[in-house]
N, C-alpha and C positions, 0 to 999 in steps of 0.2 A: 371495587375500586375504591381507593383513598379516597379523601376530599382533597388532599393534594395532588391527585392525580386528577379528578376530575375539574379542579380548578386549572391545572395545567391546559387537558384537552380544550376548556370551556376560553382560556387564553387562545392558544394556536387557531382557531375560528374567529374570536374577537378581531385579532391583527389581520385575519385572511379578509375581516367583512370590512377592516379600514382601508384594509389596502385596496379592495373592488370600488369601493365609494370612491377614493381618489385618480383610480382606473376610471371610471366610469365620471366623474364631473371635469376631468380634465379635458375630456372631448367635448365638453359642454363648454368649455371656456374659451373665448374670443382673445384674451388677454396672451401675449406669449412668456412673460412671467409668472402669470397663473399658472399656464400650464405647466412651464417648466419647474414650478413649486408641488405641485398636483406631481409630478411626474417622479420627483424625487422622496415626497411624502411615500408614494408608492410604493417603491423598494424597499424604503427603511422600514414599511409595514411588514414586505414580503420578509424582510431580514429578522424581523420580531417573530414573526409565525415562525420562522426556523430556531428559532431560540428558546421560542418554548415546544416544540416539535421535537427536539434532539433532548428535551429534559422529559418528558412524558413516556413510559415506559408502558405504557397499555401495547396490546398488539388489536386494537381495533379500528385503525387509521390504514388507509394505503399507504404509500409511498407520499415525500413530501412532493413530488412534484406530480404525481396525480392528485393531491390532496388541493395545492394550490392552484391547477386548471382546472378545478373543477368549476363547475357554472356558480354563480354569486348565490348567494344564500337571503333572497329578497325579503322574507320577513324578518332578518334584522332590524333592528334599531338604526343602525347605519345606513343600511341600503332601503329600508323603509322610508326613513325618513328624506334620503335624499331622493326616492321618487317622487316624493310630495313637491318637494320644493322645484322638480323640471318639469310637473305635472302645473303649475303656479308661473313658471318662467324662471329657471333656474341663472341665477346670473350669478359674477363673479361674488360680488358683494355676498348673495345669499349662502354661496358656498362654503366663504372663506367663515362667515358667521356661525352657519350650524358646523364646520370642522374644530371653528374655537371652543365650542360648547360639547362637542364630543372628547376631542383631545382631554380637556379639561374634567371630564368623567372618567375616564379612561387610567390618568393620570390619580387619580383620586383610589379607584378602585384596586389600581397596580400595586400602589402605596402599603393600601390595606393589607392587601394579600402578601405581602413584603413581610408585613408584621406581622401576621397569623401564622406564614411557617416555619415549624422548626429545623426544617434541612437546611442548613445553609447555603448549599449550591442553588436551590431552588428558591430562596430569599436574593440570593442576589441577582437569579435570574428575571426576576420581578421586580427589585429596586434596576436595575439598569435599565430594565424597559421602563421604569417609570421615569427615569430622569431622560431617557431618550422622547418618553412621549412628550413631554415638558417642553423639549428642546424645540418639538414640533409643535407645542402653542407658542412657541417665541417665535418661527421662524413664521407662522402662517399671521400671529400677529403684526409683525414686522411687512409682510407683502402686503395684507389688509391697508396697514398706515399707507403705501405708498401706490395702491389703487384708488383710494380717498383723496389723495392727493394733502394724507396728514406729515408732521413733520418726523422725520425720520430718524429714530436715534442716533444714528453718524451725524446726524446736522444739529443736533439740540445746542450746541456749542453757538453754531451761528447766532440763532433764533434766541437762546436764553444770555443776557447779560446780566452780570450784579451788580 
């Protein structure tokens, strides 16, 4: 199997791990806004997994629906770190901080892969997902600011005067 196909297969799994992270974390949240944010991100991670899945041309994976509905891969970084956070008392703040860290690393990895892939269609999938992952970071950052009672970017003009 080519390096590109291996990268696509790993990316399908990583996006599923991220989806599972957000699904599980949402169940531990009390704040309705945090729950809705994580549910939205879970749906988007599912879409990312599908984009990578559709670009993968191997025949060693089940159907997308069977794959995506399989139990979570608990030894993944996303889920093992979440389990540790749950064990130590997961709250919205911890879940958001961990998600910010994971999304930042994922964006860097996706951009790196986009730069390495010679197939323009596959590179475009990696680049599109890197942009969407960056948007996830921004969404989480905004929700984190709201949860922590920080000034929201939409209110900045109210608080900052020249």
